[in-house]
C-alpha positions in Angstrom: -3.6 55.9 -29.2 -4.7 53.9 -26.4 -5.7 50.8 -28.5 -2.3 50.5 -30.0 -0.5 50.6 -26.7 -3.2 47.8 -25.6 -2.3 45.8 -28.8 1.5 46.3 -27.9 1.1 45.3 -24.7 -1.2 42.0 -25.4 1.7 41.3 -28.1 4.4 41.6 -25.5 2.6 39.3 -23.1 1.9 36.6 -25.7 5.4 36.8 -26.8 6.9 36.5 -23.3 4.5 33.6 -22.5 5.6 31.8 -25.6 9.2 32.2 -24.7 8.6 30.8 -21.2 6.3 28.1 -22.2 8.8 27.1 -25.3 6.2 27.2 -27.8 3.7 24.6 -26.0 6.8 22.2 -25.2 6.3 22.7 -21.1 2.5 22.3 -21.9 2.5 19.5 -23.6 5.0 17.8 -20.9 2.7 18.9 -18.0 -0.3 17.1 -20.0 1.9 13.9 -20.3 2.9 14.1 -16.8 -0.8 14.4 -15.8 -2.0 11.5 -17.7 0.7 9.2 -16.3 0.0 10.1 -12.7 -3.6 9.5 -13.6 -2.9 6.1 -14.9 -0.8 5.2 -12.4 -3.6 6.1 -9.5 -6.1 4.0 -11.5 -3.8 1.1 -11.5 -3.0 1.5 -7.7 -7.0 2.3 -6.9 -7.6 -1.2 -8.2 -4.8 -2.7 -6.2 -5.7 -1.0 -3.1 -9.1 -2.0 -3.4 -8.5 -5.6 -3.0 -9.5 -6.2 0.6 -7.0 -8.7 2.7 -7.6 -12.3 3.4 -9.1 -13.7 6.4 -6.6 -16.4 8.0 -7.9 -20.0 6.9 -6.3 -21.6 10.0 -7.7 -20.9 13.5 -5.6 -19.2 16.2 -5.3 -22.0 18.3 -3.0 -23.9 15.6 -0.4 -21.5 16.2 -0.8 -21.0 19.8 1.9 -23.0 22.2 0.6 -25.9 24.5 -0.6 -23.8 27.3 -1.0 -20.0 26.1 -1.6 -17.2 28.5 -5.0 -16.8 28.9 -6.2 -13.2 26.9 -2.8 -13.2 24.7 -4.7 -14.9 21.8 -7.3 -12.2 21.8 -5.2 -9.5 22.3 -3.0 -10.9 19.7 -5.9 -11.2 17.3 -6.8 -7.1 18.2 -3.4 -6.1 17.5 -3.3 -8.4 14.2 -6.2 -6.6 13.0 -5.5 -3.1 13.6 -2.0 -3.7 12.0 -3.4 -5.0 8.8 -5.8 -1.9 8.7 -2.7 0.4 8.8 -0.1 -1.6 6.8 -2.6 -3.3 4.1 -1.5 -2.1 0.1 -2.0 1.8 0.3 -2.1 2.0 4.1 -5.0 3.5 5.8 -7.1 5.5 2.7 -10.1 6.6 4.8 -8.4 10.0 5.4 -6.7 10.4 2.2 -6.6 13.6 0.1 -4.5 12.9 -2.8 -5.2 10.3 -5.7 -5.9 7.7 -5.8 -7.4 7.3 -2.3 -9.3 10.5 -2.7 -11.6 8.9 -5.3 -11.6 5.6 -3.7 -15.1 4.7 -2.1 -15.4 0.9 -1.3 -12.2 0.5 0.4 -12.3 3.3 3.0 -16.1 1.9 3.9 -14.6 -1.4 4.4 -11.7 0.3 6.6 -14.5 2.0 8.5 -16.2 -1.3 9.3 -13.0 -2.7 10.8 -12.2 0.3 12.8 -15.7 -0.1 14.4 -15.1 -3.3 15.5 -11.7 -2.4 16.8 -13.1 0.3 18.7 -15.7 -2.1 20.2 -13.3 -4.6 21.2 -10.8 -1.9 22.9 -13.7 -1.0 24.9 -14.5 -4.5 25.7 -10.7 -4.8 26.9 -10.8 -1.7 29.1 -14.1 -2.2 30.7 -14.6 -5.9 31.2 -12.1 -8.4 30.1 -9.3 -7.0 32.3 -11.4 -6.1 35.0 -12.5 -8.6 37.7 -15.5 -6.5 38.7 -17.3 -3.2 38.4 -15.2 -1.4 41.4 -11.8 -2.7 40.0 -9.1 -0.7 38.8 -8.8 -0.4 34.8 -5.6 -1.2 33.2 -3.2 1.7 32.3 -2.0 0.5 28.8 -5.9 -0.5 27.9 -6.9 3.2 29.2 -4.4 4.8 26.8 -5.0 2.4 24.0 -8.9 2.9 23.6 -8.7 6.8 23.2 -6.3 6.7 20.3 -8.4 4.5 18.5 -11.4 6.7 18.9 -9.6 9.4 17.3 -11.3 10.8 14.3 -10.5 8.4 11.1 -10.3 11.4 8.6 -7.6 13.6 10.1 -5.0 13.5 7.7 -2.2 15.8 9.5 -1.2 17.1 13.2 -2.0 14.3 13.9 -2.9 11.8 11.5 -5.1 9.1 12.3 -2.6 6.6 11.5 -0.2 7.8 14.0 -2.7 7.8 16.8 -3.9 4.2 15.8 -0.2 3.2 15.8 0.0 4.6 19.4 -2.7 2.6 20.4 -1.3 -0.7 19.0 1.9 0.0 20.7 -0.2 0.5 24.3 -2.0 -3.0 23.1 1.6 -4.6 22.9 2.7 -3.3 26.2 -0.5 -4.8 27.6 0.4 -8.2 26.1 4.0 -8.3 27.0 2.9 -7.6 30.7 0.1 -10.0 30.7 2.5 -12.8 29.9 5.0 -12.0 32.7 4.5 -14.0 35.7 5.9 -11.3 37.8 3.4 -8.5 36.6 0.3 -9.0 38.3 -1.2 -6.1 37.7 -2.2 -7.0 33.8 -5.3 -9.6 33.9 -7.5 -11.0 31.4 -10.4 -12.6 32.7 -12.1 -15.2 30.7 -15.6 -15.2 32.4 -19.2 -15.8 30.8 -20.3 -12.4 32.2 -17.5 -10.7 30.2 -17.9 -12.6 27.2 -21.6 -11.6 27.0 -20.5 -8.0 27.7 -18.8 -7.7 24.5 -21.2 -10.1 22.2 -24.0 -7.4 23.4 -22.0 -4.9 21.6 -21.7 -7.0 18.3 -25.3 -8.1 18.6 -26.2 -4.5 18.5 -23.8 -3.8 15.6 -24.9 -6.4 13.5 -28.5 -5.7 14.1 -28.1 -2.2 12.8 -25.9 -3.5 9.6 -28.6 -5.9 8.8 -31.4 -3.1 9.1 -29.1 -1.0 6.5 -28.4 -3.6 4.5 -32.4 -4.5 4.1 -33.0 -0.6 3.6 -31.2 -1.3 0.1 -34.7 -2.1 -1.3 -37.3 0.7 -0.1 -40.0 -0.8 2.5 -42.4 0.6 4.8 -41.6 -0.6 8.6 -44.1 -0.6 11.7 -42.6 1.7 14.5 -41.8 -0.8 17.3 -39.7 1.3 19.4 -42.0 1.3 22.6 -43.1 -2.5 22.0 -43.8 -4.6 25.0 -43.6 -1.7 27.5 -46.9 -0.1 28.0 -45.3 2.7 30.2 -42.4 3.4 27.8 -41.9 6.9 26.6 -39.8 8.5 24.2 -38.4 12.1 23.6 -40.5 13.3 20.3 -43.9 11.4 18.9 -42.6 9.2 16.0 -45.2 7.9 12.8 -46.5 4.2 13.3 -45.2 3.6 9.9 -42.2 4.8 7.9 -40.7 4.5 4.8 -36.9 3.4 5.0 -34.6 3.3 2.1 -30.8 3.2 1.6 -29.9 6.3 -0.8 -28.6 4.9 -4.0 -25.1 6.3 -3.5 -24.7 4.9 -0.1 -25.7 1.0 -0.8 -22.1 0.1 -1.8 -20.8 1.9 1.2 -23.1 0.0 3.4 -22.3 -3.2 2.0 -18.4 -2.9 2.4 -18.8 -1.6 5.6 -20.6 -4.4 6.8 -18.3 -6.6 4.8 -15.3 -5.1 6.6 -17.0 -5.5 10.2 -17.7 -9.2 9.7 -14.0 -9.6 8.6 -12.8 -8.4 11.9 -15.4 -10.3 13.6 -13.8 -13.3 12.3 -10.5 -12.7 13.5 -12.0 -11.7 17.2 -14.3 -14.7 17.4 -11.7 -17.2 16.6 -9.7 -15.9 19.2 -12.3 -16.0 21.6 -12.6 -19.7 20.8 -9.2 -20.1 22.3 -9.2 -17.8 25.4 -12.6 -19.0 26.7 -12.3 -22.4 25.5 -13.0 -23.8 29.1 -16.2 -21.3 29.5 -17.6 -22.4 26.3 -17.2 -26.0 26.8 -18.8 -25.7 30.4 -21.7 -24.2 28.8 -21.8 -26.7 25.8 -21.4 -23.4 23.4 -18.5 -23.9 21.5 -20.6 -25.5 18.8 -22.9 -22.3 18.7 -19.8 -20.0 18.6 -18.4 -21.8 15.5 -21.4 -21.7 13.8 -21.5 -17.8 14.2 -17.9 -17.7 12.6 -19.3 -20.1 9.8 -21.9 -17.7 9.0 -19.5 -14.9 9.1 -17.5 -16.5 6.6 -20.3 -16.1 3.9 -19.9 -12.6 4.0 -16.2 -12.7 2.7 -17.5 -14.9 -0.6 -15.7 -13.4 -3.7 -18.0 -10.6 -5.5 -17.7 -11.7 -9.1 -19.8 -8.5 -10.1 -18.0 -5.1 -11.3 -20.9 -3.1 -9.0 -23.0 -3.8 -6.1 -26.2 -4.6 -7.6 -29.2 -3.4 -6.1 -32.1 -5.6 -7.8 -35.5 -6.1 -6.0 -35.8 -9.2 -3.8 -37.1 -11.5 -6.1 -36.2 -9.6 -9.5 -34.1 -10.4 -12.6 -31.0 -9.0 -10.9 -29.5 -9.8 -7.8 -29.3 -7.7 -4.5 -25.9 -8.2 -3.0 -26.7 -6.0 0.2 -30.0 -8.8 0.9 -27.9 -11.6 0.6 -25.0 -9.9 2.9 -28.0 -9.1 5.3 -29.1 -13.0 5.3 -25.6 -13.9 6.4 -25.3 -11.4 9.0 -29.0 -12.0 10.3 -28.1 -15.3 11.1 -24.9 -15.0 12.7 -26.8 -12.1 14.8 -29.6 -14.6 15.7 -26.6 -17.6 16.7 -25.3 -14.5 18.9 -28.5 -14.0 20.9 -28.5 -17.7 21.1 -25.0 -17.8 22.5 -25.5 -15.1 25.0 -28.5 -17.0 26.3 -26.5 -19.9 26.8 -23.8 -18.0 28.6 -26.2 -16.6 30.9 -27.7 -20.1 32.3 -25.8 -21.6 35.2 
């Protein structure tokens, strides 16, 4: 008796399900829609993975004969931030839907750009806009910096994009005040020490990227943390040698982060060439800056391989990370030389 009731109940459920599904038509329709959605996502993923080009011309070619000091670098910072937000696909790093959810290289590229935007914002707030250590910071720049330091993976309440756009809004307000002859509170001081402050940050960033790229092939490194200082100490002891290697799944992420970071730096350095022209010429360092830009432009060459290869240094296959590290290392060495030139009287 119980068995018959269960059979009848199962038959009833099956009949109701067939009526609701329309003999499988709804299932087939859902499957078709899902397939179309996946195909469109794949196409969009390929399109969104194309990184923006950097400008072939320098910023000074688009400037008036007597640009306001600081306006070019501010414009470059705004341009880079807006491209990061408005490129095809928008800001993908915090996406939780297809195709952004499955994309890997573009979010890494965006993060590299974002790091440089944050560093430049900090340089504006702490150095470029202040005449000395005891001077008051600019109101708009003080509001812009924390916006760009907001978490990059927040997708709602608030979304990362909304915070970054607020930062761009404050940067535009600063640029507007900078160009107003009646507004004396907004300033940009193109001095050698201010430029050295930002270049020191760039030097550290590029040095770190170079090391991470070089670790694409495992190698043993000697611990030089306390070199050149006999009384230096550190919190916990470290081995004299260590084996360093970037995980295989992270190699392409590091590559595209470095590529995005260098892309942003090309914009900023070209703008610096305009605003700090007198300082660079006085130090006979203009050629040095242009050589740095030339080395960084090498990092933006087209990658014809469908994937980032990780061959050994002198093996049969290329190692794209080591090639990228070579360009970055040369640019970093040139930045060190440039900072030495700027420190000389």
